[in-house]
C-alpha positions in Angstrom: 0.0 0.0 0.0 2.8 2.4 0.9 4.5 1.9 -2.5 1.2 2.5 -4.4 0.6 5.6 -2.2 4.1 6.9 -2.9 3.6 6.2 -6.7 0.3 8.0 -6.7 1.7 11.0 -4.8 4.7 11.3 -7.3 2.2 11.1 -10.3 -0.1 13.6 -8.8 2.9 15.9 -8.2 3.9 15.7 -11.8 0.5 16.4 -13.0 0.2 19.4 -10.6 3.5 20.7 -11.8 2.4 20.4 -15.5 -0.9 22.1 -14.7 0.9 25.0 -13.1 3.4 25.7 -15.9 3.4 29.4 -16.6 2.8 30.8 -20.1 4.5 33.7 -21.8 3.4 35.4 -25.1 6.1 37.2 -26.9 5.7 39.2 -30.1 8.4 39.6 -32.7 10.5 36.4 -32.0 11.9 35.8 -35.4 15.3 37.1 -34.4 17.4 39.0 -31.9 15.9 39.8 -28.4 12.5 38.1 -29.1 14.2 34.9 -30.2 16.4 34.9 -27.1 13.4 35.6 -24.9 11.6 32.6 -26.4 14.7 30.4 -25.9 15.3 31.4 -22.3 11.7 31.2 -21.1 11.5 27.7 -22.7 14.6 26.6 -21.1 13.1 27.6 -17.7 10.1 25.3 -18.4 7.5 27.9 -19.5 5.0 27.3 -22.2 6.0 29.9 -24.9 3.7 31.4 -27.5 6.2 32.9 -29.9 4.8 35.2 -32.7 6.4 36.4 -35.8 5.1 38.4 -38.8 6.4 35.8 -41.3 7.2 32.6 -39.4 7.7 30.7 -42.7 10.9 32.8 -43.1 12.0 32.7 -39.5 14.4 29.8 -39.8 16.1 30.2 -36.5 12.8 30.4 -34.7 11.5 27.3 -36.4 14.6 25.4 -35.5 14.3 26.5 -31.9 10.6 25.4 -31.8 11.6 22.0 -33.2 14.1 21.6 -30.5 12.1 23.0 -27.7 8.6 21.5 -27.6 7.5 24.2 -25.1 7.4 26.8 -27.9 4.4 27.3 -30.2 5.0 29.5 -33.1 2.2 31.7 -34.3 1.8 34.2 -37.2 1.1 37.7 -36.2 1.5 41.2 -37.7 1.0 43.6 -34.9 -0.2 46.3 -37.3 -3.1 44.0 -38.4 -6.0 44.4 -36.1 -7.9 41.5 -37.5 -4.9 39.3 -37.1 -4.5 40.4 -33.5 -8.2 39.7 -32.8 -8.0 36.2 -34.5 -5.0 35.1 -32.4 -6.7 36.3 -29.2 -9.9 34.3 -30.2 -7.6 31.3 -30.8 -6.4 31.5 -27.3 -9.7 32.4 -25.7 -9.7 31.1 -22.1 -6.0 30.4 -22.1 -4.2 32.1 -19.2 -1.3 34.1 -20.2 1.0 35.0 -17.2 3.4 37.3 -19.0 2.9 39.2 -22.3 6.0 40.9 -23.7 5.3 43.4 -26.5 8.8 42.9 -28.3 7.8 43.4 -31.9 8.8 46.8 -33.4 10.7 48.5 -36.1 13.4 51.2 -36.4 12.0 52.2 -39.7 13.7 53.9 -42.6 16.1 56.4 -40.8 16.5 58.9 -43.7 12.7 59.2 -43.9 12.7 60.1 -40.2 15.3 62.9 -40.7 14.7 66.6 -40.8 15.0 67.6 -44.5 13.6 64.3 -45.7 10.7 63.6 -43.3 8.1 61.2 -44.7 4.8 61.3 -42.8 3.8 57.8 -44.1 6.9 56.3 -42.8 6.5 57.9 -39.4 3.0 56.8 -39.1 4.1 53.2 -40.0 6.6 53.3 -37.2 4.1 54.7 -34.7 1.6 52.0 -35.7 4.1 49.1 -35.3 5.8 50.3 -32.1 3.0 51.9 -30.3 -0.6 51.3 -31.4 0.3 47.6 -32.2 1.7 46.9 -28.7 -1.3 48.6 -27.0 -3.9 46.7 -29.2 -2.1 43.3 -28.6 -2.3 44.0 -24.8 -5.9 45.0 -25.0 -6.8 41.8 -26.9 -5.2 39.6 -24.3 -6.6 41.3 -21.1 -8.9 38.4 -20.3 -5.9 35.9 -20.7 -3.8 38.1 -18.4 -6.6 38.4 -15.8 -7.1 34.6 -15.8 -3.4 33.9 -15.0 -1.5 33.7 -11.8 1.2 36.3 -12.6 -0.8 38.9 -14.7 2.1 40.9 -16.2 2.2 42.8 -19.5 5.3 44.5 -20.8 6.0 47.2 -23.3 9.5 47.2 -24.9 10.8 50.7 -24.8 14.1 52.4 -25.6 16.3 55.1 -24.1 15.7 57.0 -27.4 12.1 57.5 -26.0 13.4 59.5 -23.1 13.0 63.2 -23.2 15.9 63.8 -20.9 18.3 61.6 -22.8 17.2 63.0 -26.2 18.7 66.4 -25.3 22.1 64.8 -25.8 21.4 63.5 -29.3 18.7 64.2 -31.8 17.5 62.3 -35.0 15.4 59.2 -35.3 12.3 61.3 -35.0 9.7 58.7 -35.7 11.2 56.0 -33.6 11.8 58.4 -30.7 8.2 59.6 -30.9 6.9 55.9 -31.1 8.7 54.9 -28.0 7.8 58.2 -26.1 4.2 57.5 -26.9 4.5 53.8 -25.9 5.8 54.9 -22.5 2.9 57.3 -21.7 0.4 54.9 -23.2 1.4 51.9 -21.1 1.8 54.1 -18.0 -1.8 55.1 -18.4 -2.8 51.4 -18.9 -1.0 50.5 -15.7 -3.2 53.0 -13.9 -6.3 51.8 -15.5 -5.6 48.0 -14.9 -4.2 48.2 -11.4 -7.7 47.6 -9.8 -7.9 44.4 -12.0 -4.7 43.2 -10.4 -2.8 43.3 -13.8 0.6 44.6 -13.7 1.7 46.7 -16.8 5.4 47.5 -17.0 7.7 49.3 -19.3 11.2 47.8 -19.9 14.2 48.5 -22.1 16.7 45.9 -23.3 19.7 48.3 -23.3 22.0 48.8 -26.2 22.0 45.2 -27.6 24.1 44.1 -30.5 21.3 43.4 -33.0 20.5 44.1 -36.6 18.4 47.1 -35.5 21.4 48.6 -33.6 23.6 48.2 -36.6 20.9 49.9 -38.8 20.8 52.8 -36.3 24.4 53.8 -37.1 25.4 53.5 -33.4 29.3 53.6 -33.4 29.9 51.6 -30.3 29.3 47.8 -29.6 26.2 46.7 -27.8 25.8 44.0 -25.1 24.8 40.4 -26.1 21.2 39.4 -26.5 21.8 36.8 -23.8 22.9 39.4 -21.2 20.0 41.7 -22.1 17.3 38.9 -21.7 18.8 37.5 -18.5 18.5 41.0 -17.1 15.1 41.7 -18.4 13.7 38.5 -17.0 14.9 39.4 -13.6 13.1 42.8 -14.0 10.0 41.0 -15.1 10.2 38.6 -12.1 10.5 41.4 -9.7 7.6 43.4 -11.1 4.7 44.1 -8.6 1.6 46.3 -8.7 3.5 48.7 -6.4 6.6 49.2 -8.5 5.4 49.1 -12.2 5.2 52.9 -12.7 8.7 53.4 -14.0 10.4 52.6 -17.2 13.3 50.2 -16.2 16.4 49.2 -18.1 17.4 45.6 -18.3 19.8 46.1 -15.4 16.9 47.4 -13.2 17.9 51.0 -13.4 15.2 53.6 -14.1 15.2 55.3 -17.5 14.6 59.1 -17.0 11.4 60.3 -18.6 
């Protein structure tokens, strides 16, 4: 009887552990920071919903998902409202513990430069980086509310800081998109606090990615691995009481 009881208890523990596995939804996981986020969360035993605009072209993501059964790849263009709503409908009733709005674009830099400003390009950047993130978060509110952790994050940048912008100009559309993202998600944090949903703003730091190279930044960034390790610590430490600041990957506040 004791052996049977021990076996039953062990089996029950395994089932309980599986039932309690946390879920993270990450947008923009085809490469760089998003890909590394998917990798590290899966390695920690999380169920990962990894979205990409063109998953059929995301060879690294597909290879990762093949090796890591915890990862489910989904097609999502965050500028497509119908696609966002369709994905939310597909996961209706599925608790999402952490939502990370990583998808975004630097855009065409010359078209965001004084003298050659292109209104359409700037609006495209705002749509992808700001409105898309807000819309995704809105669509998955019920999933967040149904989860244990209830955490939603926007991926910002130091280029969205008014104080830091005084040191260097340029990148008008991208800067405006991140500044708008900051204020939008800060407002969302206030609106959803009563629902117990934590809304945070986080920055990955200067990471050595294709986006950083495209920005003409002269220095060398940190690795995606270092950035993601730091951001995951910040995400783990988020509470309803400390989610009003934009935090860098190392936990330091980014000045507004």
